[in-house]
Backbone as JSON, one array per atom type, in Angstrom:
{
  "sequence": "MSGGRRTRGRLLFVVVPQVYFLSHRLPLALAAARDGWEVHLATAPGEGGDEITRRGIVLHRVPLHRAIASPVQELRSLGALVRLCRALRPALVHAVSVKGVVLGGVAARMLGIPAVLMKGGMGTAVTEPGAANRLARVAIRAGVRVGLGGRAALVVYNPDEADEVASTGWMRSRTLVVAGSGVDCQAFHPTPEPPPPVTVTLPARMLRSKGVEDFVAAARLLAARGVRARFVLAGGADPGNATAIAPGELEGGRGRGWWNGWATAPTCPPCWRAATWCAFPAAARRACPRRSPRPRPRAAPS",
  "N": [[0.85, -0.88, 0.06], [0.54, 2.13, -0.71], [0.04, 5.28, 0.45], [-2.31, 5.11, 1.09], [-3.22, 3.55, -0.99], [-4.06, 0.84, -3.28], [-1.41, -0.7, -4.65], [0.58, -1.42, -7.66], [2.81, -2.78, -7.24], [6.24, -3.03, -5.87], [8.59, -1.32, -7.66], [11.79, -1.36, -8.42], [14.14, 0.68, -9.29], [17.83, 0.64, -10.21], [20.18, 2.79, -10.64], [23.21, 4.29, -11.37], [25.39, 7.06, -12.02], [23.36, 9.41, -10.04], [22.21, 11.83, -11.06], [21.97, 10.87, -13.64], [19.91, 9.42, -13.65], [17.94, 11.13, -13.06], [17.99, 12.68, -15.5], [17.61, 10.85, -17.37], [15.8, 8.34, -16.73], [13.34, 9.48, -15.14], [11.11, 10.39, -16.09], [10.28, 8.0, -16.72], [10.14, 6.75, -14.37], [8.25, 8.18, -13.25], [5.79, 7.73, -14.73], [5.37, 5.35, -14.23], [4.71, 5.4, -11.74], [2.14, 6.65, -11.67], [0.7, 4.95, -12.74], [0.4, 3.18, -11.19], [2.3, 1.97, -9.24], [4.81, 1.4, -6.99], [7.38, 3.32, -6.58], [10.58, 2.65, -6.02], [14.56, 3.63, -5.85], [17.67, 2.88, -5.88], [20.67, 4.08, -5.36], [23.83, 5.9, -5.6], [25.54, 6.9, -2.42], [26.01, 10.09, -1.03], [24.53, 12.15, -3.12], [22.43, 14.95, -3.99], [19.31, 14.26, -2.58], [16.99, 15.34, -2.58], [15.05, 16.21, -5.13], [14.4, 13.74, -5.94], [13.0, 12.45, -3.64], [10.85, 14.43, -3.63], [9.57, 13.93, -5.4], [7.44, 11.93, -4.52], [9.22, 9.47, -4.63], [11.2, 6.71, -3.28], [13.85, 6.94, -1.86], [16.65, 5.08, -1.64], [20.09, 4.69, 0.08], [22.9, 3.32, -1.54], [26.09, 1.36, -1.31], [27.07, 2.03, -4.11], [29.44, 2.3, -6.53], [30.26, 4.35, -9.33], [32.42, 3.98, -11.18], [34.67, 1.08, -12.03], [35.23, -0.94, -9.29], [37.36, -2.23, -6.76], [37.27, -5.89, -6.25], [36.67, -6.58, -3.74], [35.23, -4.18, -2.81], [33.37, -4.46, -4.98], [31.61, -6.68, -4.28], [30.7, -5.62, -1.55], [28.94, -3.82, -2.79], [27.23, -5.27, -4.28], [26.36, -7.17, -2.16], [24.7, -5.37, -0.79], [22.76, -4.77, -2.33], [21.29, -7.05, -2.54], [20.39, -7.46, 0.06], [19.05, -5.03, 0.12], [16.88, -5.73, -1.89], [15.83, -8.1, -1.08], [14.68, -7.23, 1.06], [13.05, -5.47, 0.4], [11.52, -6.67, -1.24], [10.73, -6.41, -4.53], [8.56, -5.91, -7.49], [9.45, -5.94, -9.94], [12.85, -5.38, -10.86], [14.08, -2.54, -12.32], [17.41, -2.17, -13.51], [20.04, 0.12, -15.04], [22.45, 1.06, -17.05], [25.82, -0.47, -17.64], [27.08, -1.31, -15.0], [25.11, -1.75, -13.48], [23.58, -3.29, -14.93], [25.05, -5.5, -14.33], [25.5, -5.88, -11.65], [22.73, -5.29, -10.12], [21.33, -7.02, -11.89], [22.52, -9.61, -11.02], [21.94, -9.36, -8.49], [19.32, -9.48, -8.74], [18.52, -11.88, -10.05], [19.75, -13.88, -8.15], [17.72, -13.82, -6.17], [15.54, -14.48, -7.41], [13.77, -12.58, -8.75], [11.96, -10.71, -11.4], [13.43, -8.99, -14.0], [14.58, -5.95, -15.78], [16.57, -4.8, -17.89], [19.0, -2.34, -18.99], [21.75, -1.64, -20.62], [23.03, 1.14, -21.37], [24.91, 1.78, -23.58], [28.37, 1.22, -24.45], [30.55, 1.65, -22.19], [33.55, 2.44, -20.77], [35.05, 0.47, -20.37], [34.74, -1.27, -22.07], [35.19, 0.17, -24.85], [38.03, 1.66, -24.45], [41.25, 1.42, -24.62], [43.94, -0.88, -22.85], [45.65, -2.28, -20.43], [44.46, -2.76, -18.08], [41.64, -1.95, -18.5], [41.16, -4.13, -20.06], [41.03, -6.58, -18.64], [39.2, -5.79, -17.11], [37.08, -6.04, -19.12], [36.42, -8.8, -19.32], [35.55, -9.41, -16.77], [33.91, -8.16, -16.98], [32.06, -9.28, -19.06], [31.72, -11.54, -17.7], [29.89, -11.55, -15.79], [28.04, -9.76, -16.82], [26.69, -12.13, -18.12], [25.94, -13.84, -16.1], [24.34, -12.01, -14.85], [22.34, -11.33, -16.74], [21.0, -13.64, -16.57], [18.39, -16.26, -15.54], [14.97, -14.55, -14.81], [15.27, -12.39, -16.63], [15.09, -9.61, -19.0], [16.6, -7.86, -21.8], [17.49, -4.19, -22.41], [18.8, -2.24, -25.2], [20.68, 0.32, -26.98], [21.14, 0.23, -29.25], [22.07, -1.57, -32.32], [24.75, -2.65, -32.07], [25.59, -2.8, -29.28], [23.8, -4.79, -28.82], [25.15, -6.76, -30.51], [27.19, -7.32, -29.02], [26.55, -7.81, -26.38], [25.66, -10.25, -27.2], [27.79, -11.51, -27.8], [28.52, -12.77, -25.43], [27.07, -14.89, -24.96], [24.46, -14.59, -24.24], [21.2, -14.46, -25.53], [19.37, -13.55, -28.22], [17.01, -13.32, -28.66], [15.82, -12.2, -26.36], [16.56, -9.64, -26.54], [15.73, -6.21, -26.59], [16.15, -3.72, -28.61], [16.06, -0.32, -28.72], [15.52, 3.32, -29.76], [16.01, 4.88, -28.01], [16.19, 7.03, -25.36], [14.08, 8.9, -25.72], [11.69, 11.83, -26.53], [10.73, 14.94, -25.66], [7.94, 15.77, -26.85], [6.55, 18.09, -26.26], [8.24, 19.83, -25.48], [10.04, 19.89, -26.8], [10.78, 21.29, -30.47], [9.96, 22.44, -33.87], [11.76, 25.32, -34.53], [12.64, 28.57, -35.72], [15.45, 29.32, -38.31], [18.92, 30.02, -36.59], [20.21, 33.23, -36.66], [22.85, 34.12, -38.53], [26.34, 34.32, -37.28], [26.99, 30.7, -38.42], [26.06, 28.35, -36.12], [27.68, 25.65, -34.52], [27.22, 22.9, -32.36], [28.37, 20.61, -30.25], [26.75, 18.79, -28.19], [27.14, 17.02, -25.07], [28.85, 15.02, -22.69], [32.03, 16.49, -21.15], [34.3, 14.49, -22.42], [36.83, 12.49, -23.58], [36.31, 10.36, -24.96], [33.66, 11.02, -26.12], [34.76, 12.48, -28.25], [35.36, 15.25, -27.91], [38.17, 16.01, -28.23], [38.1, 16.03, -30.97], [36.29, 17.49, -32.02], [36.93, 20.1, -31.22], [39.65, 20.36, -32.22], [38.84, 20.13, -35.01], [37.52, 22.62, -34.96], [39.57, 24.66, -34.63], [41.37, 23.95, -36.76], [39.19, 25.17, -39.1], [38.69, 27.89, -38.24], [41.03, 28.84, -38.48], [41.19, 28.62, -41.16], [39.53, 30.6, -42.0], [36.77, 30.18, -41.82], [33.56, 31.38, -40.74], [32.37, 30.82, -38.05], [30.75, 29.5, -35.02], [31.71, 27.21, -32.63], [29.97, 25.42, -30.41], [30.72, 23.66, -27.03], [28.67, 21.9, -25.27], [27.53, 20.81, -22.59], [28.24, 18.74, -19.51], [31.06, 18.59, -16.99], [32.71, 15.58, -16.33], [33.92, 14.16, -13.69], [34.27, 11.53, -12.84], [34.78, 9.69, -14.79], [37.01, 7.42, -16.89], [38.04, 8.99, -19.05], [37.81, 11.63, -19.26], [37.87, 15.17, -19.45], [39.68, 17.75, -18.16], [38.17, 20.77, -17.15], [40.12, 22.91, -17.48], [41.61, 22.11, -19.54], [40.62, 23.22, -21.46], [40.06, 25.82, -21.33], [41.42, 27.67, -23.07], [40.23, 28.35, -25.68], [37.7, 30.4, -24.9], [35.93, 32.87, -25.72], [37.01, 33.24, -28.44], [35.53, 32.77, -30.26], [35.49, 30.53, -32.05], [35.08, 28.27, -30.38], [32.69, 28.05, -27.95], [32.79, 27.91, -24.94], [31.51, 25.4, -22.17], [27.88, 24.38, -21.33], [25.8, 23.41, -18.36], [23.71, 20.97, -17.82], [21.11, 22.37, -17.41], [21.02, 25.18, -18.53], [21.26, 23.89, -21.33], [18.77, 23.89, -22.86], [18.91, 26.81, -24.08], [21.46, 26.39, -25.62], [20.58, 24.81, -27.59], [18.08, 26.3, -28.62], [19.75, 28.02, -30.05], [21.6, 26.88, -32.12], [22.84, 25.87, -35.32], [23.6, 23.69, -36.34], [24.24, 20.31, -35.38], [26.65, 18.0, -34.0], [28.06, 15.08, -33.55], [30.83, 13.5, -32.9], [31.44, 11.39, -31.62], [34.44, 9.17, -30.13], [34.23, 6.59, -30.2], [32.4, 3.65, -29.77], [28.94, 4.59, -29.28], [25.84, 4.99, -27.17], [24.04, 7.25, -27.74], [21.33, 7.95, -26.2], [19.82, 10.17, -26.03], [20.17, 11.66, -28.28], [19.67, 12.05, -31.54], [20.75, 10.14, -34.46], [20.45, 10.41, -36.64], [19.17, 12.15, -39.8], [16.94, 15.04, -39.07], [14.16, 17.27, -38.99], [14.75, 20.35, -37.62], [14.89, 20.88, -34.21], [13.93, 22.56, -31.4], [13.83, 23.43, -27.65], [11.16, 25.16, -26.28]],
  "CA": [[0.16, 0.04, 0.17], [1.15, 3.68, -0.79], [-0.53, 6.73, 0.46], [-4.22, 4.4, 1.37], [-4.42, 3.1, -2.09], [-3.3, -0.42, -3.27], [-0.26, -0.48, -5.85], [0.57, -2.82, -8.19], [3.59, -3.29, -6.72], [7.07, -2.23, -6.08], [9.58, -1.4, -8.9], [13.09, -0.74, -7.75], [15.39, 1.49, -10.0], [19.47, 0.87, -9.93], [20.55, 3.92, -11.31], [24.69, 5.54, -10.76], [25.14, 7.86, -10.93], [21.64, 9.68, -9.71], [21.91, 12.38, -12.03], [21.09, 9.88, -14.52], [18.29, 8.72, -13.26], [17.26, 12.79, -13.22], [18.09, 13.12, -17.1], [16.98, 9.7, -18.14], [14.66, 7.21, -16.25], [12.49, 10.04, -14.15], [9.75, 10.18, -16.98], [9.5, 6.43, -16.69], [9.19, 6.58, -12.81], [6.87, 9.04, -12.73], [5.05, 7.11, -15.46], [4.89, 3.83, -13.49], [4.02, 5.95, -10.68], [0.64, 7.25, -12.06], [0.1, 3.48, -13.29], [-0.1, 2.26, -9.87], [3.7, 1.47, -8.78], [5.21, 2.16, -5.79], [8.51, 3.46, -7.18], [12.12, 2.95, -5.56], [15.72, 4.17, -6.29], [18.97, 2.3, -5.42], [21.47, 5.08, -6.27], [25.26, 5.88, -4.95], [25.4, 8.1, -1.15], [26.58, 11.37, -1.27], [24.18, 13.07, -3.93], [21.06, 15.6, -3.02], [17.95, 13.47, -3.41], [15.8, 16.33, -2.53], [14.29, 16.51, -6.22], [13.57, 12.61, -6.36], [11.89, 12.64, -2.69], [9.98, 15.68, -3.96], [8.12, 13.62, -6.53], [7.16, 10.61, -4.32], [9.99, 8.25, -4.99], [11.53, 6.42, -2.36], [15.46, 6.65, -2.1], [17.36, 4.32, -0.94], [21.75, 4.73, -0.46], [23.57, 1.64, -1.62], [27.28, 1.74, -1.45], [27.72, 1.91, -5.37], [30.86, 3.05, -7.2], [30.29, 4.26, -10.9], [33.54, 3.24, -11.67], [34.65, 0.03, -11.81], [36.12, -0.28, -7.98], [38.39, -3.43, -6.23], [36.63, -7.28, -6.17], [35.94, -6.46, -2.6], [33.94, -3.41, -2.93], [31.79, -4.6, -5.77], [31.16, -7.94, -3.63], [29.83, -5.4, -0.67], [27.96, -3.36, -3.64], [26.19, -6.58, -4.18], [25.69, -7.51, -0.66], [23.91, -4.48, -0.08], [21.3, -4.63, -3.32], [20.48, -8.03, -2.26], [19.64, -6.96, 1.11], [17.77, -4.21, -0.22], [16.01, -6.59, -2.57], [15.35, -8.98, 0.21], [13.71, -6.3, 2.4], [11.81, -4.84, -0.1], [10.83, -7.58, -2.24], [10.16, -5.47, -5.59], [7.95, -7.23, -8.09], [10.39, -5.85, -11.06], [13.99, -4.71, -11.1], [14.84, -2.21, -13.63], [18.63, -1.53, -13.68], [20.31, 1.19, -16.09], [24.21, 1.01, -16.83], [26.85, -1.88, -17.08], [27.26, -1.62, -13.51], [23.54, -2.07, -12.81], [23.26, -4.87, -15.38], [25.91, -6.52, -13.6], [25.11, -5.98, -9.64], [21.23, -5.53, -10.32], [20.72, -8.42, -12.83], [22.85, -10.42, -10.21], [20.88, -9.3, -7.22], [17.59, -10.2, -8.91], [18.49, -13.24, -9.93], [19.91, -14.72, -6.79], [16.1, -14.04, -5.59], [14.43, -14.6, -8.86], [13.16, -11.35, -9.2], [12.06, -10.48, -13.17], [14.25, -7.66, -14.1], [14.47, -5.14, -16.91], [18.41, -4.27, -17.57], [19.19, -1.31, -19.48], [23.14, -1.3, -21.05], [23.01, 2.18, -22.16], [26.37, 2.5, -23.68], [29.35, 0.46, -24.45], [31.48, 1.81, -21.45], [34.65, 2.77, -21.03], [36.31, -0.7, -20.42], [34.92, -1.89, -23.42], [35.66, 0.81, -25.85], [38.94, 1.82, -24.21], [42.72, 0.15, -24.4], [44.96, -0.95, -21.67], [45.35, -3.88, -19.86], [42.89, -2.7, -16.51], [40.41, -2.34, -19.42], [40.96, -5.68, -20.54], [41.12, -7.24, -17.24], [37.73, -5.22, -16.62], [36.28, -6.61, -19.77], [36.52, -10.12, -18.73], [34.83, -9.35, -15.17], [32.14, -7.69, -17.22], [31.22, -10.19, -19.63], [31.04, -12.71, -16.84], [28.74, -10.33, -14.59], [26.82, -9.86, -17.45], [26.39, -13.89, -18.16], [25.13, -13.73, -14.73], [23.25, -11.0, -14.47], [21.31, -11.83, -18.09], [20.31, -15.25, -16.66], [17.11, -15.83, -14.84], [14.05, -13.96, -15.53], [15.64, -10.93, -17.11], [15.33, -8.76, -20.56], [17.77, -6.82, -21.99], [17.06, -3.68, -23.65], [20.01, -1.53, -25.34], [20.03, 1.41, -27.72], [21.66, 0.06, -31.04], [22.55, -2.96, -32.9], [26.44, -2.75, -31.85], [25.36, -3.29, -27.99], [22.96, -6.25, -28.9], [25.94, -7.85, -30.93], [28.64, -7.11, -27.94], [26.0, -8.84, -25.38], [25.3, -11.79, -27.81], [28.99, -12.49, -27.51], [28.67, -13.24, -24.05], [26.2, -15.76, -25.14], [22.9, -13.92, -24.12], [19.76, -14.96, -26.18], [19.26, -12.47, -28.9], [15.48, -13.35, -28.73], [15.24, -11.58, -25.31], [17.01, -8.51, -26.19], [15.04, -5.19, -27.68], [16.9, -2.41, -29.29], [15.18, 0.98, -29.0], [15.91, 4.38, -30.23], [16.76, 6.18, -27.11], [15.34, 7.26, -24.0], [12.77, 9.4, -25.94], [12.05, 13.51, -26.33], [9.97, 15.4, -24.93], [7.6, 16.84, -27.84], [5.88, 19.26, -25.97], [9.18, 20.79, -24.8], [11.0, 20.44, -28.59], [9.3, 21.61, -31.99], [10.79, 22.88, -34.99], [12.01, 26.49, -34.22], [13.31, 29.1, -37.18], [16.8, 29.09, -38.01], [19.23, 30.98, -35.63], [20.78, 34.22, -37.34], [24.52, 33.82, -38.68], [26.94, 33.05, -37.87], [26.47, 29.34, -38.41], [26.82, 28.0, -34.69], [27.5, 24.25, -34.54], [27.29, 22.77, -31.04], [28.47, 19.03, -29.79], [25.77, 18.11, -26.84], [27.63, 16.07, -24.93], [30.11, 15.39, -21.53], [33.51, 16.47, -21.46], [34.82, 13.3, -22.28], [37.49, 12.37, -24.69], [35.46, 9.35, -25.63], [32.51, 11.99, -26.92], [34.96, 13.08, -29.44], [35.66, 16.58, -27.7], [39.13, 16.68, -29.11], [38.49, 16.15, -32.37], [35.4, 18.76, -32.47], [37.89, 21.22, -30.87], [40.86, 20.46, -33.31], [38.01, 20.81, -36.22], [37.05, 24.21, -34.81], [40.79, 25.55, -34.81], [41.67, 24.14, -38.3], [38.43, 25.76, -39.55], [39.22, 29.15, -37.78], [42.51, 28.5, -39.14], [41.04, 28.87, -42.54], [38.95, 31.84, -42.03], [35.52, 30.58, -41.4], [32.93, 32.39, -40.08], [31.52, 30.17, -37.4], [31.07, 29.32, -33.55], [31.6, 26.2, -32.16], [29.76, 25.41, -28.68], [30.44, 22.64, -26.24], [27.58, 21.96, -24.93], [27.4, 19.7, -21.67], [28.91, 19.22, -17.94], [32.38, 17.7, -16.95], [32.26, 14.36, -15.72], [35.55, 13.99, -13.22], [34.61, 10.5, -12.58], [34.7, 8.92, -16.01], [38.55, 7.62, -17.02], [38.17, 9.78, -20.48], [37.24, 12.92, -18.74], [38.94, 16.18, -19.89], [39.86, 18.75, -17.51], [38.16, 22.13, -17.5], [41.71, 23.66, -17.5], [42.3, 21.68, -20.8], [39.42, 23.66, -22.9], [40.16, 27.23, -21.38], [42.3, 28.31, -24.0], [39.16, 28.72, -26.48], [36.77, 31.34, -24.34], [36.07, 33.91, -26.27], [37.95, 33.43, -29.67], [34.3, 32.54, -31.2], [35.42, 28.9, -32.17], [34.27, 27.59, -29.17], [31.97, 29.25, -26.75], [32.81, 27.6, -23.2], [30.32, 24.24, -22.1], [26.89, 24.53, -20.57], [25.58, 22.54, -18.02], [21.99, 20.6, -18.34], [19.95, 23.37, -17.15], [21.36, 25.85, -19.67], [21.55, 23.17, -22.48], [17.97, 24.5, -23.76], [19.29, 27.89, -25.03], [22.56, 26.01, -26.56], [19.87, 24.26, -28.34], [17.84, 26.9, -29.99], [20.95, 29.14, -31.07], [22.24, 25.45, -33.03], [22.28, 25.49, -36.58], [24.09, 21.98, -36.74], [24.73, 19.73, -34.28], [28.04, 17.37, -34.08], [28.76, 13.93, -32.95], [31.89, 12.9, -33.39], [32.08, 10.02, -31.0], [35.55, 8.41, -30.76], [33.87, 5.16, -29.71], [30.42, 3.3, -29.94], [28.18, 5.06, -27.98], [24.41, 4.61, -27.23], [23.05, 8.17, -27.81], [20.22, 7.82, -25.94], [18.93, 11.25, -25.8], [20.46, 12.3, -29.41], [19.24, 10.78, -32.52], [21.87, 10.32, -35.33], [19.4, 10.46, -38.26], [18.61, 13.46, -40.41], [15.19, 15.19, -38.92], [13.75, 18.75, -38.78], [15.81, 21.3, -36.67], [14.03, 21.33, -33.17], [14.53, 22.82, -29.91], [12.92, 23.63, -26.68], [10.48, 26.38, -26.19]],
  "C": [[1.13, 1.21, 0.09], [0.05, 4.69, -0.71], [-1.93, 5.94, 0.46], [-4.38, 3.93, 0.22], [-3.4, 1.59, -2.41], [-2.28, -0.13, -4.79], [-0.37, -1.93, -6.43], [1.94, -3.53, -8.02], [4.73, -2.79, -6.62], [7.56, -2.28, -6.9], [10.56, -0.67, -8.48], [13.9, -0.59, -9.34], [16.54, 1.09, -9.44], [19.89, 1.31, -10.76], [21.75, 4.45, -10.81], [25.04, 6.04, -11.57], [23.04, 8.89, -10.93], [21.22, 10.56, -11.0], [21.3, 11.69, -13.33], [20.01, 9.64, -14.66], [17.56, 10.05, -13.62], [16.75, 12.88, -14.8], [17.11, 12.15, -17.63], [15.92, 9.26, -18.29], [13.58, 8.29, -15.52], [11.51, 10.08, -15.0], [9.25, 9.05, -16.87], [8.88, 5.96, -15.53], [8.49, 7.17, -12.65], [5.53, 8.64, -13.46], [4.41, 5.94, -14.79], [4.3, 4.27, -12.46], [2.47, 6.2, -10.58], [0.09, 5.76, -12.51], [-0.15, 2.88, -12.23], [1.12, 1.68, -8.97], [3.82, 2.05, -7.99], [7.06, 2.37, -6.15], [9.86, 3.63, -6.0], [13.27, 3.19, -6.02], [16.51, 3.75, -5.83], [20.08, 3.12, -6.17], [23.16, 5.17, -5.19], [24.72, 7.15, -3.76], [26.28, 9.35, -1.93], [25.76, 12.46, -2.34], [22.96, 13.53, -2.84], [19.95, 14.55, -3.99], [16.52, 14.39, -3.24], [14.47, 16.25, -4.09], [13.71, 14.71, -6.59], [12.76, 12.15, -5.22], [10.75, 13.32, -3.13], [8.88, 14.95, -4.75], [7.72, 12.34, -6.15], [7.79, 9.62, -4.52], [11.17, 8.17, -3.75], [12.91, 6.3, -2.53], [16.06, 6.04, -1.35], [19.47, 4.5, -1.26], [22.06, 3.63, -0.76], [25.03, 2.07, -1.94], [27.53, 1.08, -3.19], [28.87, 2.26, -5.97], [30.66, 2.95, -9.03], [31.48, 3.78, -11.83], [33.67, 2.0, -11.06], [35.98, -0.21, -10.62], [36.63, -2.28, -7.32], [37.2, -4.39, -6.08], [35.53, -7.37, -4.81], [34.67, -5.71, -2.32], [32.76, -3.44, -3.69], [31.2, -5.88, -5.11], [30.03, -7.17, -2.66], [28.61, -4.48, -1.42], [26.71, -4.36, -3.66], [25.65, -7.15, -3.41], [24.69, -6.85, -0.46], [22.61, -4.38, -0.71], [20.9, -5.61, -2.51], [19.89, -8.05, -1.45], [18.66, -6.16, 0.94], [16.29, -4.83, -0.9], [15.03, -7.16, -1.77], [14.65, -8.44, 1.23], [12.57, -5.73, 1.51], [10.82, -5.66, -0.94], [9.95, -6.95, -3.35], [9.51, -6.73, -6.91], [8.81, -7.42, -9.8], [11.55, -5.15, -10.42], [14.52, -4.09, -12.52], [16.37, -1.15, -13.37], [19.12, -1.12, -14.67], [22.13, 1.1, -16.02], [24.84, -0.42, -16.98], [26.99, -2.5, -16.24], [25.69, -2.05, -12.96], [22.98, -3.33, -13.24], [23.84, -5.89, -14.85], [25.41, -7.03, -12.06], [23.45, -6.28, -9.78], [20.79, -6.65, -10.89], [21.09, -9.7, -11.81], [22.16, -10.47, -9.24], [19.73, -9.81, -7.54], [17.44, -11.21, -9.17], [18.92, -14.15, -8.99], [18.52, -15.15, -5.9], [15.01, -14.14, -6.42], [13.02, -13.82, -8.77], [13.3, -11.03, -10.46], [12.84, -8.91, -13.23], [14.36, -7.22, -15.65], [15.82, -4.54, -16.73], [18.31, -3.78, -18.91], [20.63, -1.15, -19.98], [23.07, -0.09, -21.48], [24.34, 2.58, -22.11], [27.14, 1.35, -23.78], [30.32, 0.62, -22.96], [33.02, 1.84, -21.73], [35.66, 1.37, -20.83], [36.14, -1.41, -21.24], [35.48, -1.57, -24.79], [37.37, 1.34, -25.69], [40.17, 0.94, -24.22], [42.86, 0.19, -23.07], [44.64, -1.9, -21.03], [44.52, -3.83, -18.45], [42.09, -2.73, -17.32], [40.38, -3.5, -19.71], [40.61, -6.62, -19.65], [39.66, -6.97, -17.0], [36.55, -6.09, -17.99], [35.98, -8.14, -19.46], [35.72, -10.0, -17.68], [33.44, -9.02, -15.63], [31.25, -8.41, -17.79], [30.93, -11.3, -18.98], [29.97, -12.14, -16.1], [27.56, -10.2, -15.75], [25.99, -10.97, -17.81], [25.35, -13.94, -17.3], [23.96, -13.05, -14.9], [21.95, -11.17, -15.32], [20.69, -13.03, -17.9], [18.84, -15.01, -15.94], [16.09, -15.25, -15.53], [14.43, -12.3, -16.04], [15.35, -10.8, -18.77], [16.13, -8.05, -20.54], [17.23, -5.69, -22.8], [18.24, -2.03, -23.91], [19.54, -0.59, -26.59], [20.81, 1.03, -29.06], [21.9, -1.14, -30.99], [24.33, -3.6, -32.21], [26.3, -3.38, -30.36], [24.68, -4.52, -28.17], [24.33, -7.2, -29.49], [26.88, -7.98, -29.81], [28.11, -8.18, -26.91], [25.87, -10.04, -25.9], [26.45, -12.66, -27.65], [29.3, -13.14, -26.68], [27.59, -14.69, -24.25], [24.69, -15.62, -24.81], [22.05, -14.26, -25.77], [19.16, -13.68, -26.94], [17.5, -12.05, -28.83], [14.83, -12.41, -27.18], [16.27, -10.52, -24.71], [15.94, -7.56, -27.49], [16.2, -3.9, -27.87], [15.79, -1.22, -29.61], [15.79, 2.0, -29.57], [16.59, 5.18, -29.25], [15.96, 6.08, -25.81], [13.85, 8.18, -24.62], [12.97, 10.93, -25.81], [10.65, 13.68, -26.26], [9.03, 16.31, -26.22], [6.98, 17.92, -27.41], [6.79, 20.23, -25.69], [10.23, 21.23, -26.21], [10.0, 20.42, -29.65], [10.19, 22.32, -32.43], [10.77, 24.62, -34.69], [12.63, 26.94, -35.62], [14.77, 28.8, -36.89], [17.51, 30.15, -37.16], [19.84, 32.12, -36.8], [22.5, 33.74, -37.66], [25.07, 34.43, -37.6], [26.79, 31.85, -37.32], [26.94, 28.69, -36.88], [26.54, 26.06, -34.83], [28.0, 23.65, -33.05], [27.24, 20.91, -30.92], [27.79, 19.11, -28.28], [26.6, 16.99, -25.94], [28.58, 16.5, -23.31], [31.39, 15.5, -21.93], [34.16, 15.49, -21.4], [35.67, 13.13, -23.65], [36.8, 11.22, -25.58], [34.52, 9.71, -26.46], [33.18, 12.27, -27.98], [35.01, 14.63, -29.13], [36.87, 16.89, -28.36], [39.2, 16.84, -30.35], [37.67, 17.34, -32.87], [36.57, 19.72, -32.31], [38.89, 21.44, -31.86], [40.05, 20.69, -34.92], [37.87, 22.34, -36.23], [38.26, 24.74, -35.16], [41.03, 25.34, -35.9], [40.47, 25.2, -38.88], [38.42, 27.54, -39.33], [40.16, 29.41, -38.11], [42.48, 29.01, -40.58], [39.98, 29.83, -43.21], [37.57, 31.77, -41.95], [35.1, 30.73, -40.27], [31.95, 31.48, -39.32], [31.56, 30.17, -36.18], [30.72, 27.7, -33.03], [31.39, 25.7, -30.87], [30.38, 23.89, -27.99], [29.5, 22.51, -25.3], [26.94, 20.72, -23.83], [28.61, 19.97, -20.54], [30.41, 18.54, -18.01], [31.87, 16.39, -16.3], [33.75, 13.93, -15.13], [35.29, 12.46, -12.96], [34.64, 9.37, -13.61], [36.39, 8.95, -16.28], [38.69, 8.58, -18.21], [38.01, 11.32, -20.01], [38.31, 14.03, -18.89], [38.33, 17.4, -18.63], [39.32, 20.28, -17.96], [39.14, 22.6, -18.11], [42.23, 23.2, -18.92], [41.98, 22.9, -22.06], [39.81, 25.29, -22.39], [40.68, 28.33, -22.4], [41.3, 29.09, -25.53], [38.33, 29.76, -26.26], [36.9, 32.48, -25.08], [36.45, 34.1, -27.86], [36.68, 33.06, -30.83], [34.31, 30.84, -31.66], [34.99, 28.15, -31.56], [33.96, 28.75, -28.06], [31.86, 28.62, -25.04], [31.83, 26.44, -23.37], [29.37, 25.04, -21.38], [26.2, 23.09, -19.87], [23.98, 21.98, -18.54], [21.32, 21.66, -17.92], [19.91, 24.56, -18.07], [21.73, 25.4, -21.2], [20.05, 23.88, -23.2], [18.52, 25.66, -24.97], [20.63, 27.61, -25.93], [21.24, 25.47, -27.76], [19.1, 25.09, -29.62], [18.82, 27.96, -30.85], [21.68, 27.88, -31.97], [22.15, 25.77, -34.42], [22.76, 24.43, -36.58], [24.48, 21.67, -35.32], [25.61, 18.24, -34.8], [28.03, 16.27, -33.42], [29.83, 13.38, -33.4], [32.68, 11.95, -32.64], [33.5, 9.51, -31.24], [35.11, 6.63, -30.49], [32.56, 4.7, -29.88], [29.87, 3.56, -28.91], [26.75, 4.58, -28.46], [23.81, 5.61, -27.86], [21.75, 7.95, -27.45], [19.52, 8.94, -26.0], [19.52, 12.11, -27.01], [20.02, 11.42, -30.73], [20.53, 11.34, -33.91], [21.73, 10.26, -36.82], [19.11, 11.96, -38.2], [17.4, 13.87, -39.58], [15.32, 16.39, -38.75], [14.46, 19.41, -37.62], [14.64, 21.33, -35.54], [14.72, 21.6, -31.73], [13.51, 23.26, -29.12], [12.08, 25.07, -26.68], [10.61, 26.9, -25.22]]
}
């Protein structure tokens, strides 16, 4: 029971970091709540949860680590999720990201709970070179095989991800490829072209794996050739990512026309309205859950 009315059951989201839940999964969680589900979120400690609890979602702090931690730490995280699931007895677990697929999927399988697992992107360990990442890939593939067993279904954003998971022995018949997390058509609709000069925007976190360095190099090259255009990086820093670019590395372009600084998520709508073109120079296989790689009519938030 929740608020004196019967619910369809408890739905437990497992998402790290919390900001990803707010940007990508919150509409789904709210829709589930409207449909009668009692919605819970398991996420890492240390992040502000006022927005989550204000929406009526029950927040649980679990010792989850976004980056790959030591085996001992990962086992502690798994144990904490198992204890939480045993206490809540959710009707469904919805885990997001590679870490969520492994830990949330394994916890759900251990307790016989149905799970919908969303592997949103290949992850740095899969896309980046290095001995540590090679070892991480072995561990991730083993964890994915276990997590995807039992009563689980998998959702991915593109065929590359489906092929990657299929290489672990997972049945493709239980994998659904969707085009992304969706767009609010009430907020995004066609708008007039912005005035000159042409503005090219890269909406992404400031990561090497997102192609930020290639974007800046192209901007420098065109500026040297006298091309009159603005190149805008629209996205925040992500210090927890192995391919993160420190803010100081990009400061040299401010105020010089070819790079206009970055915007954090709350200020992205003005960037979209001002953009003539959108660039996606990803340096590795990426999910693009909130951006479409296909040409379409220009749309921006009202």
